[in-house]
Steps between C-alpha positions, in 0.01 A plus 500: 500500500193317643257663737192367675233754605221356709202746489357810354566723806861423486521563128360853527724565804788380289408749233482783744846418644645491154389860415830662603702239320286532190569876482875432504515201265194500276549332158301516183265194531422196694348205308293286742425142387256305717548132429322179577812307383427472124789382284471815299619710787857497378394642162316778675791594728763467223297732275530774758873434590595533131365856480730794441367828649653839445402623837723238670385231749188294540407206714292182489301383808373141462224424755483127550131424603515138395538351853833319417854603411568607146745278304852633484559691176764722355298825525495468877875596499436844373541793738202664345271226634334477839286192588217552743284212644137552593372139537174474304352831593350569151626734228373831649698442818797375306510806272450744793776319685737548201405869474558557875873418466556662156774760468332678215358801327271279300348162551451246224295176562563193280340161525720193507379373168545827316808689386618842376672569164843645447520880567164493673632676817702740288186608305293534825784693665498739196128552546551598864735777383218673317203419731441526869208261479413263778491201253669464167397211278647351189363266235422139605552196280264210590620139451312181490618169652664396178707815489299676229437869505124550531479878508678812607333743730597869462392702803379841394392597852670818608438799723199486729383153428270440803176466297665250266644291785164497685319398183718193485812597305777261588865586487745209535745569779755265332546789250481789750698695739323633819648778714571329835368798695175480300476125557506539880278806499244291311534226761667233285322189389174445688462160669135490409598422150772233562353253254368737233502866402783636711673667205188671371410617859848651560494658156176679594639621828819623331279688242315667786825629643690607189551500120617227259731504205606255229762397262435297177818287561424127543599433862373158613383162370207380701383137492123464500420152642172488697526133565819519697445846643484559869215753453137397539342625181151423622540792737604753224173688472412509872855606585488787250170620642614477854812693429306774320259538783783508758682781306188704447491537880825692487490879554532693177411191282184655339680832409792297361260295296333804345827676431656196328196423284578744220299354207142394452590135501676527837214701650281204402755268668499715813118468533518129438768457771263640758198304363696168529562582863136568564427139374796369704377648821149380438640151479709553803189621688655836576214742455676813624797456266260411215321834551832688522623345175164576328535863604854511362381340174219762469759783574732357236216490249396861577861618463512328163190653350691650211602155397164319515426543129835351408519141380825457696336588825240221464760259365693562819192425723403185303840336463572229746767481785 
């Protein structure tokens, strides 16, 4: 099935109109693959279609943002696949579009040059049986352009992880399941970060709204290729600071930061997060916000007085990011 959705308003109206249908026919997970037409798309789709999940059904939504028709391939014949066309609207729009039509309990976002391993969805499904977390992450295997494994990243983030996310902890969505209700409550992918930092920004907003969990099972293979990436890596630092400052404006963010910073090190990271936003707002010539962030940094320091003689506290303040 091929769908063309023209604008953001229509997408969110579509999601609202599907609510009744979703309650009646929700399935386990919807894997959303935004594509610019890379030849690796077939590998990504087929890695999902080959999964066996104890809970039953799942679906794949391929969002074609390339601006031209996709070549005809065997995977397009599957009843589990829906193709959506968004016409070069950038990946945040494409992913939100896929999420808007998903018939899911959980959302899974996969890039068109990455793939998931056998039993990945089965292991993630098993994790959902023992956790009600908003996001469940597995282990990620990173691959270079020659196909070599460069490293494996085991996410140990669990529970209230807001301070960790705000400090810069990145959780690959290729290896994660996100509750669809939580995704929409958090606002989906933010268009301010369409070229860099959209995953880290959404991860932070999810952490503000709920808890995380993890499984040590290797879920996804992620290709790291900065030369051919659609992301603008020169924007990485500024995007992270902008995201952090946006989210610290949210009601309850300071209390959530304090509650989630349980060790001396993370108390130091908390203070640093506010200090970096002081500098950011100084550069952006926003004196009122700069003063507000400075006050929050001081409050965070005062609330951390029992940690200030700890080496971990000062390590948290002095470490970059």
